[in-house]
Structures are given as structure tokens and as C-alpha cells.
N, C-alpha and C positions, 0 to 999 in steps of 0.2 A: 315650199322652202326646200332647197336642195341640200343634200348632205355631202360633205367632202369625202372623197374616197380615203380609206385607211392607208397610212404610209406603210408599205411593205417592209421598210427598214426599221420601223419603230420597235422598241423593246417592250414585250408584254409586261404588265405590272407584276411586281413580286407579290407573294402571298400577304406579307405585312402591309404593303401599299394598297392592295385590294381590300383588306380588312379595314384600313383607315378610310378608304373611299366609301365603303358600305356604312361606316359609322359617321361619315361626314366630319372626320377629324383632320385638322391641319397638321403638318409635320411637327409644329411646336406643341400642339395639344397632345399628339401621340407620344412625343418625347417626355412631356410632363407626366403622362399616364404611366409610362414605363418606369420613370424615376420613382413615382409613388409606389408602384408595385415592388420595386427593388427595396425601398425603405421598409415596407411591410415585411418582406422576406428576411431582411437583415435583423429586424426587431424580433421576429419569431426565432431566428437563430440564437439570439441571446438567451432564450428559454431552452431551446432544444439541446444545444451542446452541453451545458451544465447538467441538464436532465440525464443525458446519456452517460456522461462520465461519472458524475457523482452517484447517480442511481445504480450504475453497474458496479461500482466499487463497494458501496455500502450494502447493497443486496448480496453481493458475493461474499463479503466478510461476515455479515450477520447470519446469512444462510448457512455458512460453513461452521461458524464458531460459537453461536449463541448457546447451544446445548452440547456439552461434551461428555462422552462416556466411553469407556474402554470397549474396543471392538476388535476381536480376532488378533490380540496382541500375541506374537509368537513367544513361546516359553519352552525352554529345554529342561528336562527333568532327568536326573541320574540318581541311582540308589545302589546300595550294596547288594540288593537283590532285585530282580526284575519285578517280583510280586509287590514289593514295597513301592516301587516307582509307579506301577500300574494302579495300586490302591490309592495313592495320593492323586494321581491323574484323574481317576474316577471321581474322587471327592471334589476336586477342583472343577471338573466338568459339571457336576451336579449343582454346584452353587454359582458358577460363573460361565455357563456354556457359551454365551455370546461374547464374553470378554476376552477369552484366551484361545490360542491355537497351539495345542500341546504337541511336543516332540519328545519322545523318550530316547535318550542317548546312552551309549555304553559306559562312559566314564565321566568322572568329574572334570578331567582335563578337557575332554571334548566339549562339555557343557560350558566351561569357562572360555574356551576358544570361540565358540559361537557368539558369546557376548561381546568379546573384543573385536570380532569380525563384523559385528552388528547384524548378524543373521537372526538373532533373537533379541527381545527387549530385556530378558532376564533369564537366569538359570537357577534351578533349585537342586542342591546336592544333599541327599538324605543319608544319614548314618545313624542307625538305630533311632533314638528319639531326638537327635540333633539335626538341624537343618541349616545349611549355609545358603543364603540368598545373595546371588551375584547380580549386580547391575553395573551400568556404565553411564555416569552422569554426563560424560563427554559426548555421548550419543544423543543427549537430550534430557534436560532436567524434567520436562513435562512427562516424557515417556517413562523415565525412571521412577518418578513419584507415582504415576498412575498404576504401573504394574506392581509396585510395592504395596499400594493400597488394596490391590486385588488379592495378592498372594498372602500377605501377612495374616489377615483374619483366619484364613483357611488353615494355615500352618499352626496357628495358635489353637484353633478349635480341635485339630487333630492331635494336640498334645506335644508338638515339637518345640524345642528350645531354639530360638532363631538367632543366628549370627549373620549380620548383613555386612557385605563387602562391596566397595565401589572399585571396580577394576580399572576405570579410566576417570579418575576425579578431575574436575575442572580446576584450573589455577586459581589462587586466592584473588588475583586482580581481575578475574573474569568468571566469577562463581556461578553465573547463570548462562554462560555460553553466548553472551551478547556480541562478543567480538566477531565470531563467524557469521552470525545472523545479520548484524547491521552492516558489516563490510560487504557481504553478498548483496543485500538490498540496495546499498549505495551503488555498487557496480552495475547491477541490473538497470537502475535508473540512468546511470551514465551511458549505458548502451543504447537505450531506445529513445531517450529524450532529445539529443542533439539533432537527429536526422529528421524528426518531425518538425523541429524549428527550421532546419535548413530547407526543407521542402517549400515552406511558405515564405522564407526570407531570402535565401540564396540558393535557388534550385540548381545553379550551375555546379555546385559542389556534389550533387548526386550523380554526376557522370561517373561511370564505373572506373575509369582510369584515374579519376581524382578521389572518389569515395573510398576505395580500398586502401591506398596509401595513407589517406587522412585517418581512416578508422584504425589502422595499425598504430600510427603515432598517437592518436587519441587514447587508445587502449593502454599503451605504456605510460602516458602522462597521468591518466586518472588512476590507474592502479598504483603508480608511484605516489600519488597524493594519498591514497588509502594506506600505503605503507608508512608514509611520513606521520600521519595522524595516529594510526593504530600502533606504530612501533615506538619511535623516540618520544612522541608527545604523550600518548596515553599508556604505553607499555603493555598493550594487549598482545602484540606480536613479538615473540622472543627473537633475539638476534639471529639464532641459528636457523630460524624458519623464514627469514626475510626473502631469500631468493625463491624458494618454492611457492611462498604465498604471492609474491609479485607475479610470477609466471601464471599461477592459477587465476588471479584476479584479472590480469591482462587478457587471458584466453576467454574469460567470462564476458568481459566488455566487448571483445571482438565478435564472439558468437551472437550475442544479443544485438549488437549494432548491425551486423550483416543481415540478421533476420529482419530488423526494422527497415533497412534499405529495401529488402525484398517486399515488405508490406507496403512501402510507399509506391512501388511499381504497380501493385495490385489495387490499392485503395486510395492512392493519391493523398490529398490533404486530410482525409479522414483516417489515415493509417494510425494516428495516435490512439484511436479507440480500440481497434483489434490488438494493437501493441500492448496497451495497458491491460486489456482483458487477458491476454495470453501470458504476459510476463509477471503481472502483479495480482490481478483478481483471482486467477487460478494458481499462479505460481507461488504466492505467499503462503496460503494455507497448505498447499501440497509440498512445501519445502521441508517440513518436519523440523523446522528450526524453532519458532516460537511455541508451537503447539504440535504435539505428536499426531502424525497422520492416522494413527490407530484410535484416535479419539474423535475423529471427524467423519462425515459421510463417506461411504465406501469408494466413491469415485476418486478421492484424493490419494489413497495408497496406489491406485493405478496411475494417476498423473505423476506421482512422485518418481516413476521409473524413467521418464523421458523429458520432462519440461526443463528449461535451462535454469530456472531459479533453484529447484531442488538439486540439480547436478552441481551447480556452483557452490551452494550451501554445504552439501555433503562433502565435496572435495575440500573446501575450506576447513570443515570440521575434521577431516582426516589429517590434513597437514598440521593443524594447530593442536589437536588433542590426541591423535593416535600415531604420531611420528610418520605420517604419510600412508599408513596401512589402509588399504581400501580406496585410495584416491583414484586409481587407474581407470576403473570403469566409468566413473563420473566425468573424468577428463575426456575420455573417448566420446561420451555423449556430446560434450561441448564441441569437440573437434568435428564430429559428424554433422552436427547442426550448422556449424559455420560453413563447412564445405558444401552442404546441400543448399544453403541460402545463396552462396556465391554462384553456384552452378545454375540454379533456377533464375537468378537475376540476369545472368549472362544469356540464358535461353530466351527470357522475355524480351530483353533488349534486341536480340537477334530477330525475333519475330516482328517486333515493331519497326525496326529498320527495314526489314524485308517488305513490309507493307507501306513504307514511305513515311512512317511517323517518327517523331523525335522520341528517343527512349527516356528522356528526362523532361520535367515540366518546364513550360515557358511562361507561366503566369505567376505573379508574386502577390500573395494574399496579405502578408504581414510586411509592409514596406520598411518600417522602422521599429527597432526594439527599445531605443533609449528615449522616446517621447519627442524627438525633434525630427527635422527633415532627414530623409534617407541619405546617409553619408555617400559622397561621391567617391571617396577613397575606399577601395575594397578592403584594404588591410584593416582599417578601423571597423568596418562592418563585420569582418570575420572575427576580429578580437572580441567585439561585443557579443557576437553569436556564441562564441566559445565560453565567454565569461559567465553566461547565465547558468549552464549546467555545471561548470567548474565550481562556481561559487556556491551553488546549491548543494553539491556533494560535500564540499568542505564544511559548510555550516551543518549539514545533516550529521556527519560523522562526529564533528567536534562537540555539538550540543547533545545529541541523543546518546552516543556511545559514552561521552564523558559523564552523562547523568546516570546511566544505567549499568555501567560495566561492573560496579562493585556494590550490588544491593545488600545493605546491611543496616540494622536498626541504628538510627541517629536521632537521639532525643525523642524517641517515640513516647507519647503521653500514655501512662498506665497508672491506674489507682492501686494502691496497696491498702487493704482494709484489715485492721486488727481489732481485737476486743477493746483495745485502747489505742490512742494515737501513738503512745510511746512504743507499744509493741510493733506497730506498723513502721514507725520511724527507724527502729532498730533493724528491722528487716531491710529497709531501703538503704541504710548506711552500709550494711553487709553486701548487698547486691551492687551498690555503686563502686565498691572497692574492686570487685571482679569484672564489672561491666561498665566501666566509666564512660559516660557519654552516650550509651546506647538507649537509655530510658530516662524520661523525666517523670519522677514519681509524685503522685498526688496522695497525700496521707489522709486517710479517713478512718472513722470508727463505726461507720454505718454502711452496711452492704446495700441498702436501698438507695442511698445517695450515689454510690458508685454505679449502680445499675442504671439510674436515671441519666447520669452523665455519659455512659456508654451509648444508651439509646438516643441521646441528643447529639451524638457524634463529636462530643467534646474530648472523649478519650477513645483510644483504640482498643482498650480492654481493661479489665480489673482482675486482681488476684486477691481472693478472700481467704485469709488465714483461718485454720481450724480454731474452733472455740468450744465451750462446754455444750452448747446446743447443737453444734454440727461438727463432728470429729474429723471431717474431711475438708481439704482445701477445695475452693471453687474458682473456676475461671469464667469470667463473663466476656463475650465478644459480640460484635455486630458485623457479621459477614458482609451484609449489604453496604456498609460504609467503606469497605475496602477489603477485598478477599485476601490480598497478599499480607496486609498488616495483621488480619485476623489469624492467619496461619502461623505467622511469626510468634504472636502472643501465646497461642496454644502450645506450640512446640517448645518455646523457651521456658514457660512457667510450668509446663508439665514436667520437664526435666528437673527444674528447681525443686518442685514438690517431691518428686520421686527420690532425688538425691538426699532429701531430709526425711525420708521414710514416711511421707504423707500420702494418703489416698487422695487422688485428684479427680474432681468432677468438672466437666465442661458444659456450660449452658450457653446456647446460641440465642441471643436476644433478637436478632434481625436476620434470619436465614435468607439466602437467595432462593428465588423460586426455581422450580425444575426447568422452566423454559429459558433461564439465564443463570445456570448453575455455576458459572465462572465470573459473572459480573461484566461481561463484555458488551452487553446491550447499551449500557450507559456511555461507554467510551466511543463505540462506533456510531451511535446516534448523534452524540455531540460532534464527532468528527464530520459527519454528514452535514450538519448545520454549518460548520466552519468552512468546509470545502465549497458548499453551495454559495456562501457569501463571497468567497474569494474568486470563484470561477466566473460569476456573472460580470464582474468588472474586467477581468482579463479578456473574456470573450467580447464583451460590449465595446471595449476601447478600440478594437481592431475591426470587428465585424459590423458594428453599428455606431460609429463615432457621432452620428447625429443625435444620439440620446445622451451625450456626455454633459450638456448643460444641466444644472441642478433642477431647473423648472421642469425638465423632462425626465431627469434621472430619478428624482424622488418618487413620483407616481409609478414609474416603471419598477423601482425596487420594492415599493409597497405591494404591487401585484405579484411580482416575482417571489418575494419572501413568503407570501401566503401560499403560492403555488408549490414551491419547493418544500415548505414545511408540511404541507398536506401529503406530498409524494413520499417524503421521508417517513412520515408516520405510517403510511400504508405499507411501506417496505418493512419497517420494524414491527408493525402490528399484524395485519391480516396476511401479508405475504410470507413472512418468516416466523411469525409467532414468537418473536423475541420479547415483545412488549404486549401487555394485556391491559386494555382500557386506558383511562386518563387522557382521552383525546383532547378535550378542551384546553387543558393546561399545557400539554406538550405542544399542541399546535400554536398556541399563543406565544409561549417562550421561544419556540423554534423561529417564529417570525422575527422576534426581537433579536435573537442571536444572529440570524442570517443578515438582517439589516445592519447590525453593528459591525460585523466583519466586512460587509460590502463597503461601508463608509470608511473603515480603516484602510482597506485596499485602495479606495478612491484617492485618499490623501497621497499615498506613495505613487499611484498611477499618474496623478496630476503632475508630480515632480519629475519622475524618471521613466514614464511610459511602462513598457512591459518588463523593464528591469525591476519593477516593483515586486516581481516574483520573489526576489531574494529577501528584502527586509520583511515582507508580509509573511512568507513561509517561516522565517526565523521566529517571528512573534507568535503566530497562531498555531504552528505545527511543531517545529523543531524544539522550541522551548515550551510550547503549550502542552504537548502530549506528555512529556515527563512531569510537568507541573500540574497535570489534570487530576492526579490521584486515581487514575483509571487503570493504565497498564501496569503501574507499579506504585506502591505507596510513597507519598512524598516524604515520609519518615524513614525511607530507605535510600534516599538520594542526597546529594550535597545540599547544604542548608539553603542555598540560593533558590532552589525550586520550592521550598516551603514558603518563601516570601512571594515568589511569582504566582503561587497558587491563589492568592487573594487579589491578584491584579489582572492577570491575562484573561482574555475572553474564552479560550478553550476550557480552562478549569471551571469558569462560571457556567458554561454550557453543560459540562459533564455533571457537576454537582447539582445543577438545577434538575436534570433528569433523575439523578439518584434521589433527590429530595422528594420529587413528585411520585416516583414509582414505589419507594420503599419506606419513606418516613413521613407520610401524610403532609408533605409540603413544608415540614419544619425547616427553617433556615432558608427557604426559597427567596424571600425578599432581599436578602443581602446579595445574592447572586444576580437577581434582576437589576439591582442598583448598579452593579459592576457593568453589566451589559449596556444599560441605559447611558451610563457615563461615557463609555466608548462610543456609542452611537452619536450622542450630542456633541461631544468634544470634537470628534472627527468631522462631523457636519460643519461645525463652526470653523475649523481649520480649513476645510475645503472652500468655504465661502471667502475666507481671507485670501487664499491662494488665487481664487478666481478673480478677485479684485486686482491682484498684482500681475497676473499672467492670463492672457486671453485663452479661453477654452477652445481647443481644437475640435472641430465638428466634421472634418473630412479627413480622409486618408492622405498622407503625404505622397505626392506623385513619385514615380520612379524617374531618376535622371534620364534625360533624352538619349545620351549615348548608351546607357544600359538598356533602355527600352528598345533602341534601334538594334542592338545586338540580339536581344530576345526575339524581336520581330524577324530579324534576318535568319535566325535558326528555324523559326516557324515556316518562313517562306521557302527556305532551303528544303525542309522536310516535304512541304507541299509540292515543290518543283520535282523532287525525287519521286514522289507519289505519282505526279502527272506524267513524268517521263516513263515510269514503269507501266502506267496505264496506256500510254501511247504505244509502247513496245508491244503490250498485250493486244491492243486493237490491230496493230499492223500484222502481228502474227496470225490473228484470227482472219484478217482480210486475205492474207496470202494463202491461208488454208482454204478459204472459200473459192478463191481464184483457181487454186489447184483442183478443187472438186469440180468446178465448172468446166475446166479444160478436159478433165477426165471424162465427163459426161459427153462433151462434144466429140471426143475421139471415139467413144463407144457408139454414138449415133452414126458417125461416118462409117465405122466398121459394119454396122447393121445395114446401111444403105447399100454398101458394096456387095454384101452377101445377097 
């Protein structure tokens, strides 16, 4: 049997075709195998992306803030004699060597100036046996409170009469400095979020000649939104500060936005992860806004010096609370960051073009944001793209800043206990006249009943009046049920007792453990559950639409909920030591919370696609966090959040964790019922929607004309690369020919010789 000679013109098989031949696969079978592998990869991505984003944020926040103590807080000391200053400094060092970093200055004026310039957290001016303690709450309520707690006992022990003065008090309508913090956080989000969306949805906007003008306009628009909400609507920004605040916010958005554009050049579609890590996971703790950097691990005072979030936050604080004093250096940091980002982006684009590559992406990963086919009209697509971050920032500022800008007691439940109910009622009537609406008093004549109600979290505290058996007043609180409320009760009723010449004793019935001494573990663990439930649907609807039908989605969510609940427990427990024990209950409740939030997100995702970000974030985060009783007591916010506390999933998650960790699971069942109702109702609603509207299981294709344009850009880049390659080959050939001619000439010369 003869064999036909091989065709010299035939093309050798490709590596893929050769592999198919070895496996005896037809092209159809090979295509099916590739499709299966792609499905598996996309399904795995549904787990990996939330794991990276949620794990990174919760680990970062819990690791930084679960245990807070003063570390190297700068303090200035001045006295009428240097020996007195040195004596007090020595006493302070002996008792708090790790907490303070002491500087002795020549005069009281210099000490006060260092406080207003924010070079120190406090100053002590000694005059004989009198001590004036200067702080500036405008530089941070947390910092001011922490350093006061360090200095006051030492001054008292050394026999000084203490006079406290706040050199930069916060305004009444922004008594915690939330204006600067939340405006800065919102603008940081407005800076990095749109460009990550644009990379996957409208990559043509990332061309440098488009991106920079768009970023400039976007910065003015979003900072203007912040001015509108923070100024005329909520009154946090005074009229005289509107122009400098607007400029500062716009610069912050531009600096972060230009940095995020740079990150997209380096990391592509994954740029959202380093962006969140840099701007939020590291930036928020290092900002010195919500929590003093001198109470966190030592890396954060270092990061505070150059990250954009601290720079924007401190610049805002300077403009709002210090008449602009000290804003210059922080604004220079933002300018330097923006310039560096633009120059590096330009340099990377230059290198790519030189190599024949397109400087911007040509692949679209998120075809549609609104849940329908990709709009053919670019204007509608761009409007939708901008509406997501615009709406998110508007909702964030309105809900969260509106909730927390004026934290003051509002109908806070407290027991008044007297020898008789008449005595207690008389005290309540007197207090209601001076503090109307601040407290709701429960009148009792038995201290044990009040104690039991505080331990059951029915009351935020109790004030026991003196009697024949006990000549001093007693305050009961349960710190673990809410640290902020506990502090308010102690502060207010200690002052009331002292004003009536009573000796006051404080008894803490449920103290927070040392590994969670500010009560942040409950809030951030609950936030992790909520974010995990939200993220799985957001990622799955675009990365793995084949799992959207309920018969596939429910099993996937069951596995995912168990997986993420375990991961978040490991982060809160062994990895950060914020939580000790209680694995079984926390793991089980975490699964339920993640599943419930995932089903809630599914309802909105079925209706409006990725635009579900707005209503879902409103319910689970922007209303959920203030209503959670975690960051701030619900009795220090508008009445609406007291109502939402019993309804929304975020409060149910936070209170479940608190109940498990600190109250032997008392009251846990009510919060489990809340989560179960959300899960079942949203599942039922999803089933109804699926009957009325077919479930999309594939990504909507890119319109042909847009796809052709993208392919044209890619081909143009390849052609440029090929042309440059041909030029290089031609140059090398000419070089070789020249070398050969030189050798021939040399040989001729040799023969002649």
C-alpha cells in the first residue's frame, strides 16, 4: 500500500489541533470541552472575587481597629519653671511611657499654638497647682478623648486642679466631625469607582485625551453634589467655606481618579482591588478621621503622611474647622499625586504605542449595566455609567451624614431607681424639664430589676439614687450593648450626680473584652456578612450568568454562604483575634445573613441588572449601618433609624453577633427571624419575577458596529506592531548585508597583498 507524498504547501497543524488529534476529539467536541472549562472558571470567579474584596476590607478594618490604645500621642508641656515641667513629664512617662510622646516648650502660648497647628494632640500648661489642659476636638474627637483619658488621671494624682479648654470646638450641627469624614469618604469613592466600571463597560473612555477632560468635569460635578448636600440641605458646610471646600473636594476626586486610571493601565479589569486596598482599606484607618491614628498600629501614622484619603480628610478638616489653617501641605500632597499619576499614565501609554499595542483595553467584560441589551446609543450608555456612582454618592451622603451629623441622646431608655417610685418620678420630672426628649425614663424602686433590664439590653443604663443603705448614687451600664450609649449615660448622670453633691459610683455590667475594647468587631463582622451576600450576586450576574436560574443559584448560594461565613470567622477569630470562640453559632448565623442579603440583591438584580447597586446599598449599608447600633447608638440618631433597627438585615446581623459574643445568645432568636423573613420573602419575590420575566443566562452581545470598531482598533495596533517588526527585520538584514560586504572587501584586500 503506497503512501501519498506530503503536500509541501500544506499548513502544519496548530498546537490546539494537534492536541485534539491526539485526544481523538472532533472540533465540536473540543469546542464543548472549552465551553465547559470556561463555565467552571466563571463559576470559580463567583467565589474568588468576593473573597478578595470582602476579605481584604474586613481583614484590613478589623486588623487595624479591633483593639485601640493610645500610642506615642504627641503632648506639649509648659510650666512656670522648667523643673515643674520636667517633674510632670517624668510622672507621665512613668505611668504611660508607650502612650505619649512628650515635648517641653518654653511658653503657654507656644503650647497652645502647637495644638491649633495640630502638631500635638494636647498641651498641658502648669501654674503652681493649677493645670490647664488644651485640646482641639476639631482635630478629632477620638484623639481629644483618648489623650484626655491619659492625662487627666496623672494630673489628678499629682494634685493639680484641672481646667480643660477646647481650642477648636466642633460646630453644634457637626459635633463629631462627621462632615469632614463622610464628605472625604464619598469623594474618594467618587474618584476610584467610575473608572473601574468604565474599563469593563466603556473602555474607549479611558483614552487619555478623553479621560482627563472627563475626570476634570466629573470632579467638579461630584464635588458640587457634595456641596449641595453638605451645605444647603444638611447645613454642615457654612456658606463662607463653600468655595474652598468645593475646590478641595474637586482636587481630591481628580487626584484619586487619575490614580485609578493609572491602576487600570497596570492591573486592567482587576484594578478595582488595588484601588480599594490603597484608597479605602489602608486609607480609611490612616485618615485620622473616624479614629485617631495614634490609637492604631504604628504603620498608620506613617501612611497618614502621604495617602490621598488622609490628605483629603485633613484638608477638609482644616477648611471646615480651622479656617483653612494647615490645609496647604495636604493640598500639595493631592496635587503631587495627581501630577505623578498623569505623567506615569502618559509614559505607560507611550511605551505601549511604541511596542505597537493599544494603550486602552478593547475587550468589554460588563456589556450592560441596566439588565437589558447593551444600548446602541452611546449617550444612554454613558448616562447609565455615570448614574451608578453619582446615585451612590448622593445616597451615601444624604443617608449617612443625615443620620450621624448631630449625635445627641434622643429618647434614650434609662431607668431611674429611688427608695420609692415617687422619689424616682420626682427626679424624672425634674430632669425632663431640663433635658426634654433626650431620655425616656423607666421608674423603679428596685435596683436589681434595673440591673436585670440593663443586662437584657432593654435599657441603655440605670441611675440608682442614694438611700439609707447606700449613701452614694450608682450608674449601671452594659458597654457591650453599645459603647457610645454607655459613654453618654456615664457622662450625663455623673454630671447630674455631682451637680447635686452626690458621690457617684459606676458599675459596668457587660464590659467589652480587651480584644474588642471599642466594640468594632460586631459591626465589621456584620458588615462582612452583608458585603459577601451583596457581592456574590453582583459578580455572578456578569461573570457567570449561567448560574442565575434559581435551580442553580440556590445550591451555589448555599455553598458560597458556608464558604464565606467560614472565611469571615477565620478573619475575625484566628487571623485578627477580634473574636474569641463561638464558632458554631457565628458560622451558622453568618450563613443565614449572607444568604438573606444575596436573595435581597437578587430581587433588584432581576429587575434592573447592575443598577441594583443603588437600592441594595441603600437598604443594607447606607441605612443599615446607622440603624445597626454599631457605629453609633440608634438613640443618638433620628427616630427613623430606631424603627429601621428592627427591620433591616444589617442591624439583625450586628445584633446577632453581639448577642452571641457578649450576652449568651439572649435575644438572638428575634434577629434570626428577621434574617429568615428577608431570605424567604425575597426568594418568593424572585420566583414571581422569574415567572413574569425570562431569566437571562448569557451576557448580552456587543452591537456589531461597536464590536467592529473595537476589532478595528486591535487590528490597527497589530498592524502597527507588524510594521515596526518588519522595519526592525529590514534594518537587521541591511546590517547583515553591510557586514558581508565588509568581509568580502577585506578578503579582496588580503588576496591582493
